[in-house]
BATOR-55902 format. One record per residue: x, y, z of N, C-alpha, C in turn; residue in one letter. Coordinates in steps of 0.05 Angstrom, whole numbers, plus 32768, in hexadecimal, padded with zeros to 4 digits. Layout:
XYZXYZXYZA/...
//
This chain:
87668706875A874987018746873086FC8762M/871C86FC875587018707876B86FE86E98777V/86FA86EC878B86F686D287A2870C86BC879FL/872886C5879B873F86B087978741869D87ADS/874186A387C48741868F87E3872B867C87DDD/870F867E87CF86FA866987CA8706865B87B5L/8716866B87A4871A865587878735864D8790G/8747864F87A28757863A87AB8753862587BCR/8743862E87CE8739861587DF872685FF87CAR/871D860987B9870C85F487AA871D85E68797I/872B85F1878F873E85EA8779874E85D28788N/875C85D78799876A85C387AC875F85B487ADA/873A85B587B38732859B87B7872F858487A6A/872A858C878F872E85838778874185798773V/8756858787758778857F8770878185658780S/87748566879B877C855387AB876D853587A6N/8751853B8798874A8525878A875685148777L/876185238764876A8526874D878585098755N/87998517876E87AD8509877787AD84EB8783R/878B84E7878C878984D4878F878C84BA8783E/87A284A5878D87A8848E8778878C84778778P/8780847D8790876584648791875084758790N/8746847B877D8726848C878287128484878DL/870A848A87A886EF847987B586D4849387BCD/86C7848587C986AD849687D386B984AD87E9E/86CF849E87FA86DB84AC880E86EC84C48800K/86F784C487F4870D84DA87E486F384EE87DDA/86E184E187C786C884FB87C386BC850287D2F/86B584F987F186A9850387FD86BD8516880ED/86CF8514880C86E78523881B86E98541880AS/86E4854387EC86EC855687E486D6856587E0M/86B7855B87E1869A856987E18699857587FDI/86A7856C881586A58578882C86BD858D8827K/86D3858E881C86E785A9881E86D785BE8809E/86CB85B287F986C085C787E586AC85D587F5I/869485C98801867E85D28813868F85ED8829C/86A185DF883386A885ED884E86BC860B8844S/86C58604882486C58622881986B2862F881BA/86998627880D868A86388804867C8641881AL/867986318833866E863F8844867D8657885AL/86938653885686A7866A885A86AC867D884DS/869D8680883B86A08697881F867B869F8821A/866B86918836865586A088488636869A882DD/86418684881D86308672880A8611866C881FV/86038673881A85E88667883085E7864D8837N/85E7863F884B85ED8625885B85DA8609883BV/85B5861A883B85A6860E882D85B486048813R/85BE861F87FB85CA861A87E485E5860187E7L/85F1860187FC860985F087FA85FD85D18801V/85EA85D5881085DE85BB881485D785AF87FAK/85CE85C187F085BD85B187CE85D485B287BEN/85ED85C487BA860185BC87AC860E859D87B3L/860D859887CA8617857C87CF860E856087C9R/85F1856B87CA85DB855587C385E1854F87ABK/85E18560879785DE8561877A85FB85558774S/86188560877E86298550877686278539877CI/86208529878D86228514879F860C85048786Q/85F28508878685E084FA876F85EC84F58753S/85F8851087498609850F872D862384FF8732T/862F84EF8742864A84E1874D864084CE8752V/863284B88752862A84AC8763863E848E8759N/864784828776865D8476876686548453876DF/863584548770862D84378775861B84378751K/861A844A8746860F844D872886218447870ED/863E8450871C864F844E87018658843186FFL/8666842286E28667841086DA867C840786ECP/868483EC86E8869983E4870186B483E986F4P/86BA83EA86DC86D683EC86D286DB840986C7H/86C7841686D486D2843786CD86EE844786DBT/86FD844A86CF8717844D86D3871B847186E9T/8732846B86F0873884868709872D849D86F5A/873A84A586E1873C84BA86D2872184C386C6N/871584B586C686F584B786BA86E984C386D0S/86EA84B286EB86DC84BE86FF86E284D8870AK/86FD84E18708870084FC87088700850B86FFK/86F9850386E486EB851D86D086CB851C86D5R/86BE850386DA86A2850586DF869F851986FAL/86B18514870B86AF8529872486B785428721I/86CB8546870E86D18567870686BE857286FCQ/86AE856586E78696856986DC867C857686EFQ/867D856586FD86688566870D866B857F871EA/8680857F872B868A8597873E868385B8872EV/869285BA8713868C85C88707867385D386FCF/866085C486F2864485C386EE862D85D08704D/863985C48721862585CE872D863485E6873CH/864A85EF873F86508607874A8643861F8734L/86438615871C863686208703861A8626870EV/860D861B871785F48619871F85EB862A8730Q/86018629874C85FE8638876185FE86558761L/860F865D8746860B867E874685FF8684872AV/85F38677871C85DA867E870485C28684870DD/85BB869D870085A786A4870D8591869E86F6P/859B868F86E0858B868386CD8576869786BEH/858A86B386C0857A86CF86B4859386E286A2A/858886E8868E859C86FA867B859387188686E/85B08729868D85AB8745868D85A487558672P/85A3876B8673859A8779865985AB877E864AY/85AA877F863985C3877D862285C1879B8609K/85D187B2861585CC87C4860485D087C385EAP/85BD87D685DA85BB87D785BD85D287E885B0K/85DB87E4859F85F08803859185D788128584K/85E4882A857885CB8833857085B28843857AG/85AD88458596859B884985A485A4885485BDK/8594886385C68592886885EA858E885C85FBS/85A2884A8607859E8832861C859F8849863CN/858B88478648858B88538661858E8838867AV/85A88841868B85A9882F869C85A2883D86BBI/8591883986CC8593884B86E28594882E86F9M/85B18843870785BA883A872285AC88398738F/85AA8821874A859A8829876385AC88138778V/85A9881D879485B7880D87A985BE881F87BDG/85D0881487D885CE881D87EE85E5882E87EEL/85EA884387FA860688588800861E88418807Q/862F884287F9864A88368806864D881B87F1G/8647880E87DF863F87FC87CB8653880487BBA/8657881887B6866A881D8798865D88218780G/86448835878B86308833876C863C8846875FK/86418866876986508876875586668873874BT/86798867875286998855874C868C88438732T/867588318737866F881C872386658829870CT/8654883887108646884A86F48666885786E0C/8671886186EE8687886A86DC8695885086D3T/869E883886E186AB882186D48698881C86BAK/867F881486C8866A880886AE8671881E8691L/866C883C8695867088478685868888478674A/869E8838868386BF8839867186B888208666R/86A5880C867286A387F38668869F87F58649Y/868A8804864B86758802862F868088128623Y/8696882A86248699883C860F86B4882F8602A/86C8881F861686DD8810860B86CC87F685F0Q/86B687F385F286AC87DF85E0869D87F285C6R/869D880785CB8698881885B9867C882485B3G/8670882585CE865B883885D48660884E85DCF/864B886185CE8652887F85DC863F888685F8K/8652888F860F864B888286258644889B863BS/8636889E8647863788B98659863188B58678C/862E88C68689862688BF86A3861388E086ADL/860388CF86C285E288E886CA85EF88E686E5V/85F888F886F185F288FA871085D089068715C/85CD88F0872385AC88F4873185AE88F18751A/85C788F6876185CB88F0877B85CA89018787D/85B38912878F85B4892C879285AD892E87B1T/85B2891887C585B1891487DB85CC891687F5F/85E2890587E585F988FB87F08615891687EBR/861C892987FA862F894287F18645892D87E9A/8649893D87D68666893887BF8667892787AAG/8645891587B18640890787978641890C8778A/8645892A87728643892F875B865E8934874FY/866B893A8768868B89468766869C892E8762D/869189168775869689038775869888E58754Q/868188EE8746867988E88727868688F58718L/868B89148720869A891D870786B9891A870BK/86C08911871D86DF890F871E86E688F2870CQ/86D588DB871486DA88C3870A86D688CA86E9N/86BC88D786E586B888DB86C886CC88E586B9A/86D488FF86C286EA890D86BA870588F586B4T/870888E686C3872388CF86C9871F88C486B5K/870888B586AD86FF88A3869986F588B2867FA/86F888C0867C86F288D0866586D988CE865BK/86C388D4866E86AB88CB8669869388EB866CI/868588EB8656867989028659866588FC8677P/8661891C867C8645891486A0863B892E869CY/8624892786AF860E894286AE860A893D86D1Y/8601895586DA85FA895A86F585F289798701G/85E88974871385E28993871F85EB89948738S/85F489A9873985FA89B3875B85E389BB876BL/85C989CC875885B789DF876385A089CA8764T/859889B88751858089B28754857F899E8766Q/85678992877A856E8981878D85568975878BT/8540896F8771853C8959876A854889458750D/854F89278765855E89218752854C89118733P/8531891387348524890B871F852789218709A/852689308711851F894B86FC854B894A86F3V/855B8944870C8573894186F88576892D86E6V/8572891886F08570890686DF8560890486C3A/854A890D86C88536891286A8854B89238696A/854B893E86A085628956869785828945868FE/858B89368697859F892A868F859D89178675G/858A8902867B857D88EE8666857A88FC8650V/856A890B864C856189148634857089298629A/858A892E863785A08947862A85AB892C8615R/85B7891A862685CA8907861D85B888F585FDF/859B88F58606858F88E985F4859388F585D5K/858D891785D8858D892885C585A5892185BAK/85C0892185C485DD891B85B985E288FD85B0E/85D188F185AB85D788D585A285E588C285B3K/85E688C385CD85F688B785DC85E8889785DEF/85FB888585DE85ED886685DE85ED885B85F6E/85FC8864861485FA8858862785F988718642I/85E58872864985DD888C866785D9887D867DI/85EA8880868885E98873869E85E4888986BAI/85CE887F86C885C1889C86DA85CA888F86F7V/85D9889E870385DE8896872385CC88A08734D/85BA888F874885AB889C875885B488A28779T/85A488A0878A85AA88A887A385A9889287B7S/85C0888987C385BC887B87D485B3888187F2G/85B3886A880885AD8872882085C1885F8839R/85C48869884F85CE8853886085C388388868H/85A4883588618594881E8862857D88228853R/856C8810884F85578808883E853A8820884BQ/853C8833883A852D884B88478511884F882EE/84F68854883E84E3885B882C84E688728820A/84F48885882084FE889E8810850D889887FCD/8520887D8800853A888087E7851E886C87D0L/8514885987DB84F8884E87CA84F7885A87B9F/84DF887487C384D3888787BB84DB8897879BA/84F4889887AC850D88AA87968509889C877FE/8515887F8780851F8870877385078865875BM/84EF8871876984D58863875684CE88868746V/84CE8897875184CF88B5874484E888B7872CQ/850188AE8733851988AC8720850E889E8705V/8505888A870B84FB887786FA84ED887986EBQ/84D2888286F584C1888F86E084C388A586D5S/84D788BA86DF84E288CF86CB84F688C886B0A/850688B686B5851688AF86A4850F88928693I/85028885869984F488678691851288568682K/851D88528699853A8848868D8531882D8682P/85478822866F854188018667855087EB867AD/856087F5868C856487EA86A0856887F886BAQ/856487E986CB856E87F386E8857E87DF86F8T/859987E586FF85B287D0870B85B087E28726I/85A987C6873885B287D0875085CA87C2875DM/85E187D5876D85FC87D1876C85F487C4878FV/860987AB8793860087A087A8861E879C87B7L/863287A487CA863D879F87D88647877C87E4D/865B877487CC8658875787D1866A875087F3G/8671876587FF8682875C882186658752882CT/864C8754882886348754883B8630873B883EI/863D87258829862F87098825861F870A8818G/860A86F5882485F486E6881D85DC86F7882CQ/85E1870E883A85D18722884085BF87338825A/85D58728881285C9873C87F885B3872E87EFA/85A4871587F08591870887EE8574871987F1E/8579872488118562872D8818856887528811A/8579875C88098578877988078571877987E7Q/8578876887D68576876387BF8551875E87B4S/854E875487C6852B874D87C8851C876387CCA/852B877587E1851D878A87E5851987A487D2A/853187A787C3853287B787AF852587AA879EF/852387968791850C878C877B84F0878E877DK/84E68792879684D0879B879A84CE87AC8794Q/84DA87C8879984D587DC878F84DD87ED8775T/84F887E3876F850087EE875684FF87E08740A/84F787C3874684FB87B08728851187AB871ED/852B87AD872C854487B8871D85408798870BF/8552879986F28558878186D78574877386E5G/8586877D86F085A8877286F185AC877F870FA/85C48770871185D6877D872E85F08779872CI/85FF87848732861F878B873186218787874CI/863D87798756863D876F8769865D87798772I/865F878B87818682879A8787868A87928799T/86A78792879C86B7878F87B186B5877187B6K/86BD8766879E86BE8744879F86D5874187A8T/86F1875387A4870C875087A58714875187C2D/8703875E87D58709876687EE870687558806G/86F7873B87FE86EA8733881786E28715880AG/86DD8708882186D786E8881886BA86E48819A/86A986F48813868C86F18815867B86F487FEL/869186FE87E88689870187CE867586EA87C6G/867D86CF87C6867086B487BD864F86B787CCG/864D86C587E1863986B987EF862586D687E3G/863486EA87D9862286FC87C9861386F887B6A/862E86E387A2862286E1878A860F86C98786I/860E86B0879D85FC869D879985EC86AD87A7S/85E986BC87B885C886C887C085B586DA87B1A/85CC86E387A285B986F1878485AC86E08776V/85BC86C7876A85B986B7875A85A186AB8761A/859A86A48779858686998789856886A88787A/857186BE877E855286D68774855386CE8760T/855F86C58749855A86CF872B856386E0871BH/856C86F887338579870B87248590870F8712T/858D8716870485AC870D86F385C4872186F8P/85DF871286FF85F98727870A8600872D86ECV/8604874B86E8860A875A86D3862F875886D7A/8637876086E7864F876586EB865C87668708F/867A875F870B867B875C8726869687738723L/8699877E873C86A88795874A86C2878A8757G/86DA878D874386F88775874B8703878C8752T/86FE87A2875D872287B68764870E87D98762G/872787E3876B871F8800876C872188108757E/873687FF873F873A8815872B871F88118714H/8721882286FE870A882586F5870A881086D5M/871F87FE86DB871C87E386C5871187CA86D8T/871187D386F0870487B6870186EE87B686FDD/86E187B286E986C487A586EA86C6878D86D3L/86BB877586DE86BB875A86C5869D875086C8E/869B874686AD867F874A86AB8679872C86B5R/8661872886BA8659870B86D2865486F486B9F/865B86DF86BA864C86C986AA865886B186BBA/863E86A286C48646868786D5865D867A86C9P/8659866D86B2866E865A86AC868B866686B3K/8693867B86A386AD868686A386B3868E86B9P/86A5869B86CD86A486A086E886B3868486FCF/86A2867286FA86A38655870786C5864D86F7I/86C4864E86E286D7864286DA86FB864E86DDS/86F4867186DE870F868286EC87118673870BK/86FE866987188701866A873A870C864E873EL/8709863E872787158625872B873086208720L/87428636870D8750863987058754862D86E9G/873E862786DB8742862386BE8740863586A9Y/873E864C86B38741866386A8872A866B8693G/872A8684868A871586968675871D8697865AD/8725868B864E872D8695862E871F86AA861EM/870786A1862186FC86B3860E86F986D28627S/86F486D2863A86F786ED8645871186F6863EG/872886E78643874786F0863B874486FD861DL/873686F2860A873D870285F48725871685EFI/8710871485F886FD872F85FF871587448608E/8724873A86258737875586268745875E8617H/8757874F8611876D875685F6875F876785DFL/8746875B85DA8743876F85C3873B878785D0Q/8730878D85DE872687A785EB873F87BE85F1T/875987AF85F7876A87BD8602878087C685E6I/877A87B385D1878887BB85B5877487CA85A6T/876187D185A9874887E2859D875887F3859FR/875487F985BC875D881585D2877E882285C2E/878A880E85B587AA881685B687AE8822859ES/87B3883B859B87C38851858187D488408572A/87E78831858687F7882B857287F9880D856CG/87EB87FE857087E687DE857487E887DA8557M/87DD87F0854387D787E5851D87F687ED8515K/87FF87F9851F882487FE8519883287E78520E/882887DD853A884087C2853F883787AB852FT/881F87A385278814878E851A881F879784FCQ/882387AA84F9882B87AA84D3884487A184D5K/885787AC84EC887087A884F4887A878384F5H/8866877E85058865875C850A8862874A84EEL/884C875484DF884A874984C7885D874884B6A/8871876384B48889876584A288A0875884AFE/88A0874D84C888B3874784DB88C5875284EAG/88B9876D84EA88C6877F84FA88C187878518I/88CB878D852E88C58792854788DF87A68552F/88D287BA854D88E887CD855A88E087D4857FT/88EE87E4858088E687E785A688D487F885A7I/88CB880985A088B2880D859F889B8800859DR/889E87F18588888687D5858B888687C885A5D/889E87C385AF889E87B385CC889587C185E2M/889287E685DC888C87FB85F2887087EB85F6K/886687EE85D1884087EE85D7883687D585E4E/884A87C085DF883B879D85E2884287A58607Q/885087B28610885987AF862D883C87C6863AI/883887D2862C882887EE8630881487E6862DS/880587CE862087E987C4862087F087AE8632N/880287A6864387FB878F865987FD87A38672I/880487B6867087FF87C6868587DF87CD8689L/87D287D0867A87B687D6867087AE87BD8678K/87B687AE867F87A1879286808797878D869FM/87A6879A86B787A5879D86C787AB878986D0G/87B1877B86F087B7876F86FF87C0875786F2P/87D8874986FA87DF873386F387D4871886F7M/87C0871F870C87B1870287198796870D8709S/8793872086F78776871E86ED877E871186CFK/8791871886C887A1870386B187A086EE86B6V/87B086EA86C987BA86C886C7879986B586D0A/878586BE86DD876F86BA86DE875E86AC86C6S/876786BE86B0875B86B786998765869A8688M/87828699869087988684867E878B866B868FI/87878653868A877B8639869587A3863186A4P/8799862C86C187B2862A86CC87CE863B86D4G/87CA865886CD87DA866586CB87D6867486EFL/87BE867886EE87B8867F870E87C3866C8722S/87C98657872887CE864D873287F8864D8730N/87FE864D87198817864F871C8825866E8728M/881786818726881A8697872F881686A3874FM/880F868C8759880C86878774881D86A2878DG/883986988783884D86AE8794885286C08786G/884A86CD876F884B86F28766883486FC876AM/883B871B877688278724877C8823873B8765S/8806874A87688805875B874D881A876F874BD/881E8779876388328794876A8848878A875DE/8857877487628872876D87568873876D873BD/88578761872F8859875D870E884F877E8705G/8844878D870E883E879F86FE885587BB870AQ/886687B7871C887B87C58720888F87BE8704E/889587AA870588B0879C86F2889E87AB86D4K/888B87A886C9887F87AC86B7887E87D686B5I/888287DD86CB887E880286CB889A880886CAK/88B287F486D788CB87FE86D088D987F386B4R/88CC87E586A688D087E5868888C588038678M/88B1880B868288A7881F867888B78834867BI/88BF883A869588CF884D869888EB88548687Y/88F7883C867F890C8831866C8904883A864DI/88EF8838864A88E68842862E88E1885E862FF/88D68866863C88CC8884864388F088978644D/8906888A8642891F88968642892C8896862FS/891B8882861F8926888586068927889785F0M/893588A085E1893188A985C7892188A885ACT/891188B3859E890788B2858D8914889C8575T/892588A2857389428899855B894188718566K/894A8873858A8947885D8594893388458592E/891F8855859988FF884A859E88FA88368586L/88FA884A856E88F788408556890A882B8544D/8924882685578932880F854B893387F58551S/894887ED8549894787CF854E895187C4856AD/895987D18577896D87CF8590899087D18586G/899987D6857189B787CE856B89C887E68571K/89B887FB856D89C5881D857689CC88188593I/89B88811859D89BA881085BC89D787F485C3L/89D887E485B689EA87CC85BF8A0087D685B8L/8A0187E6859C8A1B87F085968A30880585A5S/8A16881685B08A1A883285C08A20882F85D9Q/8A28881985EE8A27881886048A188838861CP/8A1F884C86158A228867861E89FD88708621T/89F5886A860A89D88868860489C5885B8620R/89D38841861F89C98832863E89D388438658I/89E4884E865C89ED8852866C89D5886E8674T/89D1887B865E89C08892866089A8888D8663R/899F88798658897C8870865D897A88688671I/898988518689898B8850869D8990886286B6A/8998887C86AE899A888A86BF897B88A286BBC/897588A386AA895C88B586A68946889F86B4G/8945888386B1892C887486BA892B886886CFS/8949887886E3894B886E8707894C88498700G/8954883D86F28958882286E8897E881F86EDT/8982880286EC89A187FD86E289A587FD86CCS/89B987FC86C589C787EF86A589BB87D486A7V/89B587BA86B389B687A886B6899C87AC86ADR/898787B886B2896B87B586AF896A87C18692D/897987D2868C897287D8866F897C87C28659V/898F87B7866389A387A08651899087828654E/89808781866789748774866D8953876B8657E/894B87898656892F87998644893987958627L/89598797861C895D87918604895D877B8600L/896F876486128965874B860C894A8744860BT/893B874A8617891E874186118916874885F3Q/8918876685EB8915876C85D58920875D85BEH/893A874E85C48945874185AB8933872585A8K/8932871B85C1891A86FF85BD890286FF85B2V/88F8872185B888DA872185A788DC872B858EM/88F58736858188FC8736856889018719855DS/890D87118561890E86F3855588F786E48546G/88E386E9856188C486DE856188BB86EB8547L/88C18709854788B1871A853688B3870B8512A/88D28706851588D9870184F888D386E384EFK/88C986DB850188BD86B884FF889F86BD84FBN/889186D48500887286D784FC886686D984E6F/887486E184CD886F86D784B4886286B784AFG/887586A584B0886A868C84B5885D868384C5A/8858868D84E08838868284EF882A868E84E4Q/882786A884D6880E86B284D1880486A084B1K/8818869C84A4880E8684849687FF8668849BK/880E866084BC880D864D84BD87E4864B84C2N/87E5866584D587C9866C84DA87B7867B84C2M/87BD867E84B187B08678849C879E86638494A/87B0864E849087AA8632848B879E86228498K/879B862F84B58788862584CD876D863384C7A/876B864E84BE8752865584C08747864D84A7Q/875686438488874D863F8478873A861D8480A/8748860A8494874085F58492872185F7849CM/8727860F84B28715860F84C686F7861284AEL/86FA862A849E86EC8631848886DE86198473Q/86ED860B847086E885F3845D86E385DC8463G/86D685CB845386D285AE845B86BF85AC8478G/86B98596847C86A58595849786B685A584B2N/86A785C184B686AB85CB84D186A485BF84E7K/869485AF84EA869085A785098698858D8508Q/86A5857E84FB86B3856784F886CD8575850AQ/86D5858784F786F7858C850286F285978512Q/86E185A8851B86DE85B8853A86E2859D854FM/86D0858E854A86CC8571856186EE8566855DA/86FB8566854A871A8557854B872385678559A/871E85828551872F859E8562872F85948583M/8718859385888714859485A2871E857C85AAQ/8719855E85A6871D854985B1873E854F85B6K/874B8556859F876B855D85A38773856B85BDR/875F858385BA8765859285CB8763858785F3A/874A857485F18743856A860C875C8557860BQ/8765854E85F9877A85358601879685408610A/879B855E860587AE8567861087B285728627M/879585748631878A8581864C877F85968646G/878185AB8633877885BF862F875785BC8635M/874C85B2862E872D85B5863C872A85AF8651G/873185AD8666872885A58680872385C18689R/871485C1869986FF85DA86A086F085E98692G/86E785E1867286D885F0866186C485D8865CM/86AC85D28670869D85C18661868585C78656P/867B85B68646866385BC8647866C85D08629G/867C85C38613868E85D48600869985E785FAG/869B85F3861186A9860C861086C086128604D/86D1860185FF86EB85F585E986DF85FC85CFM/86D085EE85D286C485F185AC86B8860985AAG/86AB861D85BC86A0863185AF86BF864E85B3K/86D3864485C586E6865485B586EF865285A3L/86F58635859A86FD862E858486F1863B8564M/86CF8636856886C58644855386C68660855BE/86C68670856F86D0868E856E86EA86938561M/86FE868485618719868885578715868C853DM/87088679853C87018670851686F386828503G/86DB8690851286C986A0850B86C886C08516S/86E386C5851586E686E5852186E186F8850DM/86E386EC84E986E986FF84E086D1870C84D4G/86CF872184C786BB872B84B686B7874684BDG/869E875484BA86A5877284BE869F877984DEA/86AC878784E486B4878B850286C1877B850BG/86D18761850886D7874F851986F38751851AG/8701873C8523871F87318521871D87158514M/872E87188504873686F784FB874A86EE850DN/875286D08500875E86C18513877B86CF8514M/878586D884FB87A386E2850387A286F18515Q/879387038513878D871E8520878F871B8542D/87778706854C877C86FA855E879486F28569M/879F86E3855A87B386D4856B87CE86E28568M/87CC86F6855887DD8714855187DB871C8573K/87C88724857687BB8732858E87C4872385ACN/87BE870585A587C886EF85B887E186E985BCF/87EE86E585A2880886E485B1881F870385B8G/881A871685A98822873285B18814873585C7G/880B873885DD8802873785FB880A87288606G/87FC8712860987FD86FB8626882186F08620M/882886E98605884286DF8607885886EC860DG/8852870D86048866871F860B88698724862AN/8850872286388850872C8652885D87128661M/885C8700865A886686E9866A888B86EF8662L/888F86ED864888A786EF864488BB87098655G/88A78720865388B4873E865D88B487388681G/88A18725868588A8872086A588BB871086A9G/88CA8700869D88E686EF869C88F48702869AR/88FA870786838912871F868589118730869AG/8903873A86A68901874B86B9890A874286D8R/88FE872686D88908871C86F38922871586F1G/8934870D86DE894B86FF86E5895B871786F4R/
//
């Protein structure tokens, strides 16, 4: 997860406060001191940390609290204050450009060499392609040797159309030709990669201005290396004076402790942070929003982000519709299980998924991403060693003919016990599928309740019950209510209704946890 060490330290400070039997100013000051120490370790500017401390202390003034205020009420007040002021710390109070479907959106990338600009271009093109945009790439980096080859390799891997030239040395000409070609072909997202330098040079700035004049981008994005910490403020200010960019993408936030400093420094310039680069893979790009970011940092999760992530994966999955049809009929074949497990593998590292679910990131502290991914891959090897008849069965043919299990174990490089455990897990999931019809009816009733009567009162009642069960913790400002609103209103043209969403949610995350337990025995 992004800035996991910072999140653990802040979360530990708040948790220690919750365990205090007698909550007083001394315990409160100790918590603030630990939070400030964690932020300074992440290279957050001293001035910003000092302001944060004053803001939290002024919000939670023990002298102004009523004399009969309970310890639980004080804890909730402190948690809310910490959350709100951390959000303020990383909130630039500005929104990045949002591409529009049906028109050509030209996005130009700028930045210093080595920040991960070319890789991030491909990540962003793939991000929008997953969401239904017709995306492409233009390589206008004619300065760095191998820049075109790198973009070509990345684009081919991500299945994104690209344009570039090995002979033309004028970046403005290459950019203009590429943009004109893709506009003619009705592409909706046209991303232009430009040259970087080892330092801020007059030639680099002049070149950026020339390319901007040639293509007239709808948005200019600066790519910043997150490992430079609070130095990001000066660097972004220098670029903004010349290129006048509209948003920033901060990369390498997974590899160092200084990402918090970079994010807060950029926020101080009131420039929106559009995305965070969280790893080397093409899927390691996360949309940045202050509230969900802090919510994940504190271990409170990001349910709306998880739902969006699941929707993207199931939208790409060719076999998901067939699986959903089987589930509705109470059928769950081994092929359906393979489809579900394959979708889990597409979700990325386990820590990324766990960070979106309230409380789960803390529970998975001892499990590495490599262990989780390896277990899932071994299950895929077992599936790949099965025949078509075996995959389309309910598993009974394998249990009645043990020689098939032995053959599958040999073919997949696993043991007979591994195959038997997978079949046991399939049996459990198949039993859940048989009960799906009744669950579907219950969800339909719940949706009907939301659509009828006083919807606001029903939402308020649901949110109150959720908070009473501890589900609302860490979702300040009505985020739980917004999530419920989204769950109730995702139907309509092009959307998912509540049943579909819960089907994906249950079929994705529920089976992931079940699959993990089955393989771990």
